[in-house]
C-alpha positions in Angstrom: 129.7 232.5 137.8 125.7 233.3 138.7 123.1 230.1 137.6 121.7 230.0 135.1 118.0 231.6 134.6 114.7 229.8 134.3 113.9 230.8 131.2 117.2 229.7 129.6 116.9 226.1 130.9 113.2 225.9 129.8 115.3 226.8 126.4 117.8 224.4 126.4 115.4 221.9 127.8 113.0 222.4 124.3 115.7 222.8 122.1 116.8 219.2 123.3 112.9 218.1 123.2 112.6 218.9 119.5 116.1 217.9 118.2 114.9 213.8 119.6 111.1 214.6 118.2 112.9 214.9 114.8 115.5 212.8 115.3 112.7 210.2 116.1 110.5 211.4 113.0 113.6 210.5 110.7 114.2 207.5 112.1 110.8 206.0 112.2 109.7 207.9 108.8 112.9 206.2 107.0 114.4 209.2 105.5 118.1 209.2 105.0 119.9 211.8 106.8 123.0 210.8 104.5 122.6 208.9 101.1 124.1 205.2 101.8 126.1 203.4 98.8 125.1 200.8 96.6 124.1 199.8 93.2 120.8 199.7 91.5 119.1 196.3 90.6 115.3 195.4 89.3 112.6 192.6 90.0 109.1 192.4 88.5 106.1 191.3 89.8 102.9 190.1 89.1 101.5 191.1 93.0 103.7 192.6 95.1 100.9 192.1 97.6 101.4 194.9 99.9 105.1 195.5 99.4 105.7 199.7 100.0 108.6 202.1 99.1 111.3 202.0 101.8 110.7 198.3 102.7 113.6 196.2 103.7 115.3 193.9 101.6 116.9 191.1 103.5 119.5 188.2 102.4 119.1 185.2 104.7 118.1 187.0 107.3 120.0 189.8 107.2 119.0 193.7 106.0 121.0 194.0 102.3 119.3 197.0 100.5 116.0 198.9 100.5 113.2 199.0 98.0 113.6 202.5 96.0 110.9 202.5 94.2 107.5 200.8 92.7 106.2 201.6 89.5 104.1 199.9 87.0 105.4 199.3 83.9 103.4 196.8 81.0 100.4 195.4 83.5 103.3 194.5 86.3 105.3 196.4 88.8 108.3 197.1 88.6 110.6 197.3 92.0 114.0 199.7 91.6 116.4 197.7 94.6 119.1 199.1 96.0 121.7 196.9 97.3 124.3 198.1 99.8 128.0 197.9 98.8 129.8 195.1 99.8 127.3 192.4 98.5 127.2 190.5 95.1 124.1 189.3 93.3 124.9 187.2 90.5 123.1 185.8 87.7 120.6 182.9 88.9 119.8 184.7 92.2 116.0 184.7 92.9 113.6 187.4 94.7 110.7 186.2 96.6 108.0 188.5 99.1 107.8 186.9 102.7 106.1 187.9 105.9 107.4 187.9 109.4 104.5 186.3 110.9 101.1 185.4 110.0 100.3 188.8 110.6 103.6 190.8 110.2 104.7 192.7 107.7 106.0 192.0 104.7 110.0 192.5 103.0 111.5 191.1 100.0 113.7 188.1 100.4 116.8 187.6 97.9 119.2 185.0 97.7 122.2 185.4 96.0 122.4 182.8 93.3 126.2 181.6 92.8 126.2 181.3 88.5 128.3 184.0 86.4 128.4 186.6 85.7 128.1 188.8 88.7 124.5 191.5 88.2 125.9 195.2 87.9 124.4 198.4 88.2 120.9 198.4 86.4 120.7 194.5 85.8 117.1 192.5 86.1 116.7 189.5 88.7 115.5 187.2 86.2 114.4 184.2 89.1 111.0 185.5 90.8 109.2 183.8 92.9 105.1 185.0 93.0 103.5 185.0 96.3 100.1 182.7 96.5 96.9 184.4 96.0 94.6 183.7 98.6 91.7 184.7 96.1 92.6 182.3 93.7 93.2 179.6 96.8 89.8 179.7 98.2 88.4 179.5 94.8 90.9 176.2 93.9 89.6 175.2 97.6 86.2 175.4 96.2 86.3 173.7 93.4 88.4 170.5 95.1 85.0 170.5 97.7 82.6 170.3 94.7 84.3 167.6 93.5 84.6 165.4 96.6 80.8 166.8 96.9 80.1 165.1 93.6 82.1 161.7 94.1 80.9 161.6 97.5 77.2 161.4 96.2 78.4 159.2 93.4 79.9 156.5 96.0 76.7 157.0 97.9 74.0 156.1 95.3 76.6 152.9 94.3 76.8 151.7 97.6 74.2 153.4 99.7 71.7 150.1 99.1 72.1 147.3 101.2 72.5 144.8 98.9 75.7 146.8 97.6 77.1 147.0 101.0 77.0 143.2 101.4 78.3 142.6 98.0 81.0 144.9 98.8 81.3 142.6 101.9 81.5 139.5 100.4 83.6 140.7 98.0 86.3 142.0 100.4 86.1 138.4 102.4 86.9 136.9 98.8 89.7 138.7 98.2 90.7 138.0 101.3 90.6 134.6 101.5 92.0 134.3 97.6 95.1 136.2 99.3 95.9 134.1 102.1 95.2 130.9 99.8 97.5 132.4 97.5 100.4 133.1 100.2 99.8 129.7 101.2 100.9 128.4 97.5 103.7 130.4 97.5 104.8 129.8 100.2 104.3 125.5 100.1 106.1 125.4 96.2 108.6 128.4 96.6 111.0 125.5 96.9 109.8 123.2 94.5 109.2 126.6 91.8 113.0 127.0 92.1 113.9 123.6 92.3 112.5 123.0 88.5 113.8 126.7 87.9 117.0 125.5 88.4 116.6 122.4 86.9 115.4 123.9 83.6 118.4 126.2 83.4 120.7 123.3 83.9 119.5 121.2 81.7 119.6 124.6 78.9 123.2 124.8 80.4 124.3 121.3 79.6 122.1 121.0 76.2 124.4 123.8 74.9 127.8 122.7 76.1 126.8 119.0 74.4 125.8 120.9 71.1 129.0 123.1 71.3 130.9 120.2 72.1 129.4 117.9 69.7 128.6 120.0 67.0 131.5 118.8 64.5 130.2 114.8 65.3 126.6 116.0 64.6 127.6 118.1 61.6 129.6 114.4 60.6 126.6 112.2 61.5 123.8 114.1 59.4 126.7 113.5 56.2 126.6 110.0 57.1 122.7 110.0 57.0 122.8 111.6 53.8 125.4 109.2 52.2 123.2 106.4 53.4 119.8 107.7 52.1 121.5 108.1 48.7 122.9 104.5 49.1 119.2 103.5 50.0 118.3 104.8 46.3 120.6 103.2 44.4 121.0 99.9 46.3 117.1 99.8 47.4 115.9 96.6 45.6 119.3 94.2 46.7 118.5 95.5 50.4 115.2 95.4 50.3 115.6 91.5 49.0 118.2 90.8 51.8 116.9 92.3 54.4 113.5 89.9 53.7 116.1 87.0 52.9 117.4 87.3 57.0 113.7 87.9 58.0 112.8 84.4 56.7 115.9 83.3 58.1 115.4 84.6 61.8 112.0 83.2 61.7 113.1 79.8 61.4 115.5 80.0 64.1 112.7 80.8 66.9 110.9 78.3 66.0 113.6 75.9 66.4 114.1 77.1 69.7 110.8 77.8 71.0 110.9 74.3 72.7 114.0 74.8 74.5 113.0 78.6 75.2 109.9 77.1 76.6 111.5 74.2 79.3 113.8 77.7 80.5 110.8 79.6 81.2 109.6 76.8 83.0 112.4 75.6 85.3 113.1 79.0 86.3 109.2 79.5 87.3 109.5 76.3 89.1 112.9 77.7 90.9 111.0 80.8 91.9 108.6 79.1 93.0 110.6 77.0 95.4 111.7 80.5 96.6 109.0 81.7 98.0 108.0 78.6 99.6 111.2 79.0 101.3 112.8 75.9 100.5 116.8 75.6 99.6 119.4 78.3 101.1 118.4 81.2 98.8 114.3 80.6 99.8 115.6 80.3 103.4 117.1 83.7 103.2 114.7 85.2 101.4 111.8 84.0 103.9 113.4 83.8 107.1 112.8 87.4 109.1 115.2 86.6 111.8 117.8 85.9 109.6 117.8 88.9 107.4 117.3 91.3 111.0 120.9 89.2 112.0 122.8 90.4 108.8 121.7 93.6 109.1 122.6 94.2 112.2 126.1 92.9 111.6 126.2 95.2 108.6 125.4 98.2 110.9 127.8 96.6 113.3 130.5 96.4 111.0 129.7 100.0 110.0 130.0 102.0 113.0 133.6 101.2 113.5 135.1 102.1 109.5 132.2 105.3 110.0 134.2 106.3 113.4 137.3 105.9 111.5 136.8 107.8 108.6 135.5 110.9 111.0 138.8 110.5 113.1 141.2 113.6 111.9 144.9 113.2 113.1 147.0 116.4 113.4 151.1 116.2 113.8 152.4 119.4 115.8 156.5 120.6 115.8 156.8 123.2 118.0 159.9 125.5 119.2 160.4 128.4 121.5 162.7 130.6 123.1 162.6 131.3 126.8 163.9 134.6 128.0 164.1 132.9 131.4 166.3 130.9 131.5 167.2 131.7 128.0 167.4 128.6 126.8 165.1 126.9 123.6 162.3 124.4 124.2 160.5 121.8 121.7 157.1 120.5 121.5 156.3 117.6 119.7 152.1 116.5 120.2 149.6 113.9 118.3 146.5 115.6 118.3 143.3 112.8 117.5 140.0 114.4 117.0 137.7 111.6 116.6 134.4 114.6 116.9 134.5 118.2 115.9 133.6 119.0 119.8 136.4 116.4 121.2 139.8 115.6 120.8 143.0 114.1 122.4 146.1 115.2 122.8 149.7 113.3 123.6 152.9 114.5 123.3 156.5 115.1 123.9 158.6 118.2 125.6 162.0 119.0 125.9 162.0 121.1 129.2 165.2 123.0 129.7 163.9 123.9 133.4 164.2 120.4 135.0 163.7 119.0 138.4 166.8 120.7 140.1 169.1 117.7 142.4 170.8 119.2 145.1 174.0 118.2 146.3 175.9 118.6 149.4 180.1 119.0 150.0 181.5 118.3 153.8 185.0 120.2 153.4 187.6 119.6 155.5 187.3 122.7 157.2 184.1 121.4 158.3 182.2 123.4 156.3 179.2 122.4 154.3 178.4 123.4 150.6 175.3 122.7 148.4 175.3 123.1 144.6 171.7 122.9 142.4 172.4 121.1 139.4 169.4 121.5 136.5 169.1 119.4 134.0 166.6 119.2 130.9 164.3 116.4 131.1 162.1 115.0 128.3 158.2 114.9 130.0 155.2 113.6 128.6 151.5 115.4 127.8 148.4 113.7 127.5 145.1 115.5 127.8 141.9 114.7 126.8 139.5 118.4 125.5 136.4 119.1 125.5 135.4 122.2 122.7 131.9 124.4 123.5 132.0 127.0 120.5 134.4 129.1 120.2 135.8 127.9 123.9 137.8 124.6 124.9 139.1 123.0 127.9 141.6 120.6 128.9 142.3 118.3 131.6 145.0 115.6 132.3 149.0 115.3 132.3 150.8 118.1 131.5 155.0 117.7 131.0 154.2 114.5 133.4 152.2 116.4 136.0 148.6 117.2 136.7 147.6 120.2 134.3 144.6 122.1 133.0 143.9 124.4 130.7 141.4 126.3 128.2 141.9 127.6 124.6 140.0 130.3 123.2 139.7 130.7 119.3 138.9 133.2 116.8 139.2 134.5 113.2 137.2 131.7 112.3 140.2 129.3 114.2 143.5 131.4 112.4 143.9 132.7 116.0 143.8 131.3 119.3 144.7 132.0 123.3 145.8 129.6 125.5 146.0 129.5 129.1 147.8 126.2 131.1 148.1 125.6 135.0 150.7 122.4 136.0 153.4 121.4 138.8 151.2 121.8 141.7 153.0 119.6 143.4 156.2 122.5 142.7 158.9 120.3 141.4 160.2 122.4 139.4 163.7 123.5 140.4 163.3 126.9 142.5 159.3 127.2 142.1 157.2 127.5 145.0 153.8 127.8 142.9 151.9 126.5 139.7 153.6 126.5 136.6 151.0 129.3 134.7 151.9 129.9 131.1 149.2 132.3 129.1 150.1 132.7 124.9 148.8 133.5 121.8 149.4 131.7 118.6 148.3 132.6 115.0 148.3 131.0 111.8 150.1 132.6 109.0 149.5 130.4 106.9 147.5 126.6 106.4 150.0 125.0 108.5 152.6 127.8 109.6 151.5 129.3 113.1 153.6 131.7 115.3 153.2 132.0 119.4 154.0 134.5 122.1 153.1 135.0 125.8 154.4 135.4 129.3 155.8 131.6 131.1 155.7 130.5 134.7 153.9 133.9 135.7 153.6 132.5 139.4 157.6 132.4 140.2 159.9 135.2 140.1 162.9 132.8 139.5 161.6 131.6 136.3 159.1 134.2 135.0 159.7 135.7 131.9 158.0 136.1 128.1 158.5 133.4 125.1 158.3 133.2 121.5 158.4 130.4 119.1 157.3 128.7 115.2 155.2 125.7 115.0 154.5 123.5 111.5 150.9 121.5 112.5 150.2 119.2 109.6 147.1 117.1 109.1 146.7 113.7 108.3 145.8 114.7 104.7 148.9 116.9 104.5 151.0 114.3 105.0 149.3 111.5 102.4 149.8 114.9 100.1 153.2 115.2 100.8 154.3 111.8 100.5 152.3 110.8 97.7 154.1 114.1 95.9 157.8 112.7 97.2 159.7 111.3 94.0 160.2 107.1 94.8 163.7 106.1 94.7 163.9 104.2 92.0 165.7 100.4 93.4 167.3 98.9 89.9 
C-alpha cells in the first residue's frame, strides 16, 4: 500500500485543526451542543452589578445551572435561570450575587432552603439579597466623615482652651478619687451591710411569725381592752375615788417607812466604803490582785482537763475476717482514743488463727525421729500511736504482740480507707521467713457498718492469700444513744 500524498496529509491536518478550533470556540463561548435538561425559575434584582447571560449559577460553590436570559421588567432586572435536573429548591430559597475574588467574575449564588413546598418550573425565588452599591457606600462614608469633622470641631471648641483642659483633668482626678473612696467604703462596710440586711430579714420574719402565732391572743386582748374601756365609762367616778384613796394610803406608808429606808441606805453605803478600802473578807478578795490572779489560774487549771475530756472521742470497733489461707476466721476488737483530730491511740485484741508453731521431736524404737508442728490460735494484742497529716495517717507501736508500723490513706470524706501494715520482723509466726505484710481497703456502707478486703501475708508463700470481712464501729455518742433507747427492765 502506497503512502499518502503530501496534499492529502495537509488536508487531514487542516480538518483536524479546524475541528479543534470549532470545539474551543463553542466551549469558550458557552454554546450548547446538546440542550441540557432542567427547569426554569425567576429572580428579580434591583441591580445585577455586571451579571451577564450564560453566567453560571452555583449552589455551595458547585455549578447548578445557568442564567438563560436577563430582561428589564417594572424597573427591575428579571433573571431567567435554568436549574439542572436533580437539584431541588424550596420556598425559602434565597439568591445573591457573589464574586470569585476582589477583581473576579460575578456569579449567582443560590441557597436551596428547606421549607415546603418545593419550587416548580416557572416559580420565582422570593428571598433576594441585594448587592451593596459602592457609590451609595462611598456617599454614606462621606456623610459619616462630615459628621465626625463637625464633632471634632465642637470638641476642639469646648476643650481646646487651657482652662477647659485643666478642668477636665481635675474632673477625671476627682472621679478617680471618688471611685477609690467608694470602693474602699463598700469593701469596709460590706460585711456590716450584709449583717444589717440579715438582721432586718430575721426581725421581719420573727414579727410575722409572732403575729401569726399570737393572732388569737391579740384579738382577745383587744376585746378585753374594749370591755375595760366600757367599764371605765360606766364605773369611772367610783374608780377614780378608789385610786385617790389608795394614793393617800401609799403616801402615808412611805412617810412612815422613810427613816428605816434612810438607815438601810446608810448601812449599805458603809459596807461599800469598807469593801472599797479592802476591809473584811470581801474587801480583801476585791482589792488583793494576787488572790484574784491565783483564783483565775486555778480556774484555768481546772478548765484545761475538763476541755481535754470534752474533746476526747472514743471509738469501739468489732471486725471479723475470713482468710483464704489458712481458710480460717480472724477476729478483732479495737478501742480508739482520739484526743485531737490529727492524733489518736489504738488499743486492741486479735484472735489470730496463725499463731506461733510448736515443734515436737519423737524418737521411734527403730532409731528414727519424727517431727510434728502444732499450730494453735493465739490471743494477741495491739497498741499503736497514730498521727494524721491531711488524708494520710502514720501508725507505729505494737501490732499483734510484735513491733509494727502502718499507714492509712483516707478518701471520699473518710468513708474509705486504704491500709498497709508491716509487723513480725523477727518471723515468729509458724513457717514465716519474712515480715508479715498486709494491704487492704475498708469502706463504710453506712455510718457504723463497713466492709474490708485485701491481700494478707504477702511476703510469705506458705500463708499468702486474700481476705474479706465486715466490721462495726461505734462512737461514744452512738453508744450513749443506743443505751439511752434500750427499754429498762422493771425491778418489781
